[in-house]
C-alpha positions as CSV (number, residue, x, y, z in Angstrom):
1,M,32.1,36.0,-64.6
2,R,32.2,32.8,-66.7
3,I,32.2,29.0,-64.8
4,E,35.8,27.9,-65.8
5,D,36.9,31.5,-65.2
6,R,35.6,30.8,-60.9
7,R,37.1,27.5,-61.3
8,S,40.5,29.1,-62.2
9,V,40.5,32.2,-59.8
10,L,39.0,29.3,-56.8
11,R,41.7,27.0,-58.0
12,L,44.7,30.0,-58.0
13,A,43.6,30.7,-54.5
14,I,43.0,27.1,-52.6
15,G,46.5,26.5,-54.1
16,V,48.8,29.4,-53.3
17,T,46.8,29.7,-50.1
18,G,47.4,26.4,-49.3
19,L,51.3,26.3,-50.1
20,F,51.9,29.5,-48.3
21,S,50.4,28.1,-44.8
22,L,52.5,25.3,-44.8
23,G,55.2,27.0,-45.3
24,L,54.4,29.5,-42.4
25,L,53.4,26.3,-40.8
26,L,56.1,24.1,-41.1
27,G,59.1,27.3,-41.6
28,W,60.9,25.2,-44.1
29,P,63.2,27.7,-46.1
30,L,62.2,29.8,-49.1
31,S,58.6,28.8,-48.2
32,V,57.5,32.2,-50.1
33,I,59.7,31.1,-53.6
34,G,57.5,28.5,-53.4
35,A,53.9,29.7,-53.6
36,V,55.4,32.1,-56.0
37,F,56.0,29.0,-57.7
38,A,52.3,27.8,-57.2
39,A,50.9,30.7,-58.4
40,L,53.5,30.8,-62.0
41,F,52.1,27.0,-62.0
42,L,47.8,27.7,-61.3
43,Q,48.0,30.7,-63.6
44,A,48.6,28.3,-67.0
45,P,45.3,27.4,-68.3
46,N,46.1,23.7,-68.1
47,A,48.5,21.6,-65.6
48,L,52.5,21.2,-66.3
49,P,52.5,17.3,-67.7
50,L,54.4,15.5,-65.4
51,A,57.3,14.2,-67.9
52,A,57.9,18.5,-68.3
53,F,57.9,19.1,-64.8
54,G,60.4,16.3,-63.6
55,K,62.6,17.1,-66.1
56,L,61.9,20.9,-65.0
57,F,62.9,19.3,-61.1
58,V,66.0,17.6,-62.5
59,F,67.1,20.6,-64.2
60,S,66.8,23.1,-61.1
61,I,68.8,20.3,-59.0
62,G,71.7,19.9,-61.5
63,L,72.0,24.0,-62.3
64,M,71.5,25.1,-58.4
65,F,74.4,22.6,-57.7
66,V,76.8,23.7,-60.6
67,S,76.4,27.3,-59.8
68,F,76.9,26.5,-56.3
69,V,80.1,24.9,-57.4
70,L,81.5,27.3,-59.6
71,A,80.6,30.8,-57.5
72,S,82.3,28.9,-54.6
73,I,85.9,28.3,-56.9
74,T,85.5,31.8,-59.0
75,A,84.6,33.9,-55.3
76,P,88.0,35.0,-54.2
77,Y,88.6,36.5,-57.8
78,P,86.2,39.6,-58.2
79,A,86.6,40.1,-61.7
80,V,85.9,36.5,-62.7
81,F,83.2,36.0,-60.3
82,L,81.3,38.9,-62.1
83,I,82.4,37.7,-65.5
84,L,80.9,34.2,-64.0
85,V,77.9,36.1,-63.1
86,A,76.8,38.2,-66.3
87,S,77.9,34.9,-68.7
88,A,75.2,32.9,-66.8
89,I,72.5,35.4,-67.1
90,I,72.8,35.6,-70.9
91,L,72.9,31.5,-70.8
92,S,69.9,32.1,-68.5
93,F,68.4,33.9,-71.3
94,V,69.7,31.6,-74.0
95,W,67.8,28.9,-72.0
96,S,64.4,30.7,-71.9
97,V,64.3,32.2,-75.4
98,S,65.3,28.3,-76.8
99,G,61.7,27.0,-75.6
100,A,62.3,26.4,-72.4
101,G,59.4,28.7,-71.4
102,V,59.5,31.7,-68.6
103,L,59.5,29.1,-65.4
104,P,62.9,27.5,-66.3
105,G,64.4,30.5,-66.9
106,V,63.2,32.3,-63.8
107,I,64.8,29.4,-62.5
108,A,68.3,29.5,-64.6
109,L,68.3,33.2,-63.6
110,M,67.7,32.4,-59.8
111,G,71.0,29.7,-59.6
112,A,72.7,32.9,-61.5
113,L,72.1,35.7,-59.3
114,M,70.7,34.2,-56.1
115,I,73.5,31.4,-55.5
116,P,76.2,33.7,-56.3
117,N,75.3,36.3,-54.1
118,L,74.8,33.8,-50.8
119,V,78.0,32.2,-51.5
120,L,79.9,35.9,-50.6
121,Q,77.9,35.6,-47.4
122,S,77.8,32.5,-46.3
123,S,78.4,29.0,-48.2
124,D,76.3,27.1,-45.3
125,L,73.2,29.3,-46.4
126,A,74.1,29.3,-49.9
127,F,74.1,25.0,-49.6
128,V,70.5,25.4,-47.6
129,L,69.5,27.5,-51.2
130,V,70.7,24.9,-53.4
131,L,68.5,22.2,-51.6
132,W,65.6,24.1,-50.9
133,I,64.7,26.0,-54.2
134,P,64.2,22.5,-56.2
135,A,62.4,21.5,-53.1
136,N,60.2,24.5,-53.0
137,L,59.9,23.8,-56.9
138,F,58.7,20.3,-56.2
139,L,55.9,21.4,-53.7
140,A,54.8,23.7,-55.9
141,G,54.4,21.4,-58.7
142,F,52.4,19.0,-56.5
143,A,49.9,21.7,-54.8
144,S,49.7,23.4,-58.4
145,T,48.8,18.9,-60.1
146,L,46.6,18.3,-57.1
147,M,44.1,21.6,-57.5
148,F,44.3,20.6,-61.3
149,V,43.1,17.5,-59.8
150,L,40.2,18.4,-57.7
151,I,39.4,21.7,-59.9
152,P,39.7,20.2,-63.3
153,A,40.6,22.4,-66.3
154,A,38.9,22.7,-69.3
155,P,41.0,22.1,-72.9
156,P,42.7,25.0,-74.1
157,T,40.5,27.0,-76.9
158,N,41.8,28.1,-80.2
159,A,42.3,31.0,-79.5
160,Q,44.6,30.1,-76.6
161,K,46.4,28.1,-78.9
162,K,46.9,31.2,-81.0
163,A,47.9,33.0,-78.0
164,A,50.7,30.6,-77.4
165,A,52.0,30.5,-81.2
166,A,52.0,33.9,-81.4
167,A,54.1,34.4,-78.4
168,Q,56.5,32.6,-80.2
169,D,56.9,34.8,-83.1
170,F,60.1,36.4,-81.8
171,D,63.7,37.4,-82.9
172,P,65.9,35.1,-80.2
173,Y,68.9,36.9,-81.0
174,R,67.2,40.4,-80.2
175,R,65.2,39.5,-77.2
176,I,68.6,38.1,-75.3
177,V,70.2,41.0,-76.2
178,R,67.6,43.3,-74.8
179,M,67.1,41.3,-71.4
180,S,70.8,40.9,-71.4
181,L,71.0,44.6,-71.6
182,V,68.5,45.2,-68.9
183,T,69.4,42.7,-66.2
184,V,73.4,42.0,-66.3
185,P,74.1,46.3,-65.4
186,F,71.7,45.4,-62.5
187,A,73.3,42.5,-61.2
188,L,76.7,44.2,-61.3
189,V,75.6,47.1,-59.3
190,F,73.7,44.8,-56.8
191,F,76.6,42.6,-56.5
192,L,79.3,45.4,-56.3
193,S,77.0,47.5,-54.2
194,G,77.6,44.8,-51.3
195,A,73.8,44.3,-51.4
196,S,72.6,40.8,-49.6
197,A,68.4,40.9,-50.6
198,L,67.8,37.7,-52.2
199,L,64.0,38.1,-52.3
200,V,64.9,41.1,-54.5
201,L,67.1,39.4,-57.0
202,F,64.3,36.9,-57.2
203,F,61.9,39.5,-58.1
204,V,64.1,40.9,-60.9
205,A,64.3,37.0,-61.9
206,L,60.1,37.3,-62.3
207,L,60.4,40.7,-63.9
208,S,62.7,40.4,-66.8
209,Q,60.8,37.2,-67.5
210,Q,57.4,39.1,-67.6
211,L,58.8,42.0,-69.4
212,A,60.1,39.6,-72.2
213,A,56.7,38.1,-72.3
214,L,55.1,41.2,-73.3
215,P,57.4,42.4,-76.1
216,A,57.1,45.3,-79.0
217,A,54.7,47.6,-76.7
218,G,57.6,49.8,-74.6
219,K,56.2,52.3,-72.8
220,A,53.5,50.6,-72.2
221,V,54.2,47.8,-71.0
222,A,56.4,49.4,-68.9
223,K,53.3,51.5,-67.6
224,A,51.6,48.0,-67.1
225,M,54.8,46.6,-65.3
226,L,55.1,49.7,-63.2
227,T,50.9,48.8,-62.3
228,A,51.2,46.1,-61.2
229,N,54.3,46.3,-59.1
230,L,52.4,49.3,-57.3
231,L,49.0,47.3,-57.2
232,G,51.0,44.2,-55.5
233,A,53.3,46.2,-53.1
234,A,50.1,48.1,-51.5
235,V,48.4,45.0,-50.8
236,S,51.6,43.8,-49.1
237,I,51.5,46.9,-47.1
238,V,47.8,46.4,-46.1
239,C,48.3,42.9,-44.9
240,Y,51.1,43.6,-43.3
241,E,49.5,46.5,-41.0
242,I,46.5,44.0,-40.4
243,N,48.9,41.3,-39.6
244,V,50.4,43.8,-36.9
245,I,46.9,44.6,-35.5
246,A,46.4,40.8,-35.4
247,P,49.6,38.8,-35.1
248,V,48.4,34.9,-35.0
249,I,48.8,32.3,-37.6
250,M,45.5,32.5,-38.7
251,T,45.9,36.6,-39.8
252,P,48.7,35.7,-43.2
253,I,46.7,32.6,-44.5
254,L,43.6,34.3,-44.2
255,L,44.7,37.7,-46.4
256,C,46.7,35.4,-48.3
257,F,43.6,33.7,-49.4
258,F,41.6,36.8,-49.8
259,F,44.0,39.1,-52.0
260,C,44.8,35.7,-54.3
261,L,41.4,35.7,-54.5
262,S,40.7,39.3,-55.4
263,L,43.3,39.9,-58.3
264,G,42.6,36.0,-59.0
265,A,39.0,37.6,-60.1
266,L,40.0,40.9,-61.3
267,G,42.6,39.1,-63.7
268,K,39.7,37.6,-65.0
269,S,37.9,40.6,-65.0
270,Q,37.1,43.3,-67.9
271,N,38.7,46.1,-65.5
272,L,41.5,48.4,-66.4
273,F,43.9,47.1,-64.3
274,A,42.7,43.1,-65.2
275,S,46.4,42.6,-67.0
276,A,48.1,43.4,-63.6
277,A,46.4,41.6,-61.6
278,G,48.7,37.9,-62.1
279,S,52.1,40.2,-61.3
280,A,50.4,41.9,-58.7
281,I,50.4,38.6,-56.8
282,T,53.6,37.6,-57.2
283,T,54.8,41.2,-56.3
284,A,52.7,40.6,-53.0
285,L,54.0,37.1,-52.3
286,V,57.2,38.2,-52.4
287,V,56.7,41.4,-50.1
288,Y,54.2,40.0,-47.4
289,G,55.7,36.8,-47.7
290,G,59.2,38.0,-47.5
291,S,58.7,40.2,-45.0
292,I,56.8,37.8,-42.6
293,A,59.2,34.4,-43.9
294,P,61.2,32.9,-40.7
295,F,64.5,33.1,-42.9
296,S,67.9,34.4,-42.9
297,D,68.8,37.8,-41.1
298,D,66.4,39.5,-43.0
299,A,63.4,38.2,-41.0
300,D,62.8,40.9,-39.1
301,V,62.9,43.7,-41.8
302,K,60.1,45.4,-42.0
303,S,57.3,45.4,-45.1
304,I,57.8,48.9,-46.0
305,T,61.5,48.0,-46.1
306,R,61.1,45.5,-48.7
307,V,58.8,47.4,-50.3
308,L,61.4,50.3,-51.2
309,Q,63.9,47.5,-52.1
310,V,61.1,45.9,-54.4
311,A,60.3,49.2,-55.9
312,S,63.6,50.5,-56.6
313,A,64.7,47.5,-58.4
314,S,61.7,47.5,-59.8
315,I,62.3,51.2,-61.3
316,F,66.2,50.2,-62.4
317,V,64.7,47.2,-64.4
318,I,61.9,48.9,-65.8
319,V,63.6,51.8,-67.2
320,A,66.4,50.2,-68.2
321,Y,64.0,48.4,-70.6
322,V,62.3,51.5,-71.8
323,V,65.3,52.8,-72.6
324,V,66.8,49.6,-74.5
325,D,63.4,49.5,-76.4
326,E,63.9,52.5,-77.5
327,F,67.1,52.0,-79.2
328,W,66.6,48.0,-79.7
329,P,63.4,47.3,-79.9
330,E,61.9,43.9,-80.0
331,R,60.8,44.1,-83.4
332,K,62.8,46.1,-86.4
333,R,61.0,49.5,-87.1
334,R,60.4,49.2,-90.7
335,S,58.0,51.8,-91.1
336,S,60.1,54.6,-91.1
337,R,62.2,52.9,-93.5
338,L,59.2,52.3,-96.1
339,K,57.8,56.0,-95.7
340,S,61.7,57.4,-96.2
341,K,61.7,55.6,-99.2
342,S,58.3,56.5,-100.5
343,T,59.4,59.9,-99.8
344,T,62.2,59.8,-102.1
């Protein structure tokens, strides 16, 4: 492994584990989400500029308060409430593909999905969410910036710049339609069924953005995302069982450092599963961290229950993605038209 890759893996493992550990020791709400934010920040090749992070933080505060107010007003009217949720999801995708990026898109989806869902259960808990999602984002930004200062990253290479430019080459309208056709039906089913697993909604927000970042690969992308989720779920189950055997505070801290280090190294290798490692880290944090998190009435949910919840959500979203990709691909299929013209 190259020296830069080693530094990147070490930066990821220390930063995520540090925030994960503080969340366990201090017990602030939704600390798992803060750890996932840190993982997303630290998987980037370079630190997010402070000006961009400041705008993202202010945006998250405003978005959460607006979502809370609108959801509270429309909660007594189910039809209006569901229309508002669907509209908010679509607007989140519009914001994401307009150049805002993946993480702002995830935050927008959190406001569109998690806040309205919790308003239906408890306005007090929803307000806690409004305060602590931006707080977790701030803590994750501080932790990731600190890690990039302590373990500096090399300037982006020409290959990385070209890859970033290629990632922006897509049809915004088609991508918005594709993501909406996948996510809106899931959200409507979730709300109409009365489900209340907030971390599942957070996971869907992550998954929809990750799928959108891997366009025009159809079943190959779906297979890769399913592999990543299975890998992350397997890691979380093993960690949870070890935690049961050794129920002390150092156990989850060491386990988090170990799986972040291992999966980070896997992502930098030439292994067949290297492309799944990054998403597997976030899945493991959501499932394992959610199983031991001291927040809400789901604190005693067993790890296998959380795995089943996340698995059902991922299967729904991935299958929907494959269906949508078949009938509404990221790029128009021109090759078949050209062939038909040539034969005539």
